[in-house]
N, C-alpha and C positions, 0 to 999 in steps of 0.2 A: 168234153166234160164227162160224157158217158163212160168214157174209157177209164177214168178215175174211180169209178164205182168200187172196183175190186180193191183198190189202194185204200179208198176211204173206209170200206168195211173192215179191211184188215187194221187200219189204224183205229177204228172204233173199237174193234175186239181187243186190241192191244191196251187201249185206254180202259176198257171194261175190266181186263185183267188186273191192271194196276189199281182200279177203283173197287175191287172185290171188297175190301174192308171198310171202304168209305161210306158213311152213313147218308151223305146228302149229295146233291148234283155235283158234277165236275166241271160245269160251265161256269166261267167268271160271271159275276153279277151284271157287270156293264154289257157282256155279250148277251146274257139273258134278256135285258131290256131291249137290245136292238133286235134280237130275234122276234120278240113279242110284237114289236112295231111292224117288222116285216111280215109276219104271220098275219096280222090284222089286215094288211093291205093286199094279201094274196101273194103267191108266187111271182117273183120279179121275172121279167122276161129273159134277163142275162143267164139264169139257171138253165135255160134251154138253149143256149148259144154255145157251140163248141168254140174252144180257141182256135183261131185261124192258123197261127204260125207256131213252130217250135219254140220260139222265145216266149210267146204268151202261155203256152202249155207249161213250160218250165217256171215261169213266174207263178203260175196258179199252183203247181205242184209245191213249190217252195213255201208259198202262203199256207197250204194245207199242212205241210210239215211242221211249220212254226205253230200253227193252231192246235196240232196234236200234242206238241210238246207243252203248250200252255194248259192244256186239259190234263195231261199227265202229271205236271207239276202240281196242279191244284189236288188232283187225287191222292198224289203222295202226301201232300200236307195234311190232308184230311184223315190219312191212314194212321196206323198205330205209331207212336213216336219212335219206338225201337226199330222199326223198318224203314223210317223216313229218309235216312241217309243213303241207304242201298237203293231205295225205290227212285230217288232223284238221280242218283248216279246212272242207274239203268236207263231213265228217261232221257238223260242228257246224252247217253251213249247211242241210244236209238236215234235220237235227233241228228247227232253228228254223222252217223253212219248213212242215214237217209239222205241228209244234205249232200254228203260226199258222193252218193250214188244217184243223185237227182237227175242227172242227164241220162243214165242208164234206165232208171225206172220210167221216165218219160217216154224213151225209146220203146221200151217193152209195152207201153200202154197205147202207144201211137206208132204202129209199125210201117204205116206207109208215108 
C-alpha cells in the first residue's frame, strides 16, 4: 500500500486540478459519511497491511482508479457548465488510460 502513495498523490493532484473551479468538496456524500464513521473509530488496521499478492495489488489499484474517477466526475459536475462536457470526457479518458495500464502501474509501484 505504501507503494501506491505516489499514485494516490498524483491522482489527488489531478482531482484537485479538475476541481479548481468547484466551490465545495468533491467527495460524494455517502463516502463522506463512511469516512466520518471510520475516522471516529481511528485508523483501521488494514491501512497498514500491504497487499500480499500481485492480484491483490491490482485489485486495490483498480479500486483506487475507480474512486479517482468518481471524485473527478463530481468535481466536473460542480464546475462551470460550459466546461463540464470536456471535463467529464477528460476524466473518463484518464480512467480508461489508467485501467488499460493498471498492470504496468502496479509493476512500477511493486518492482519485486
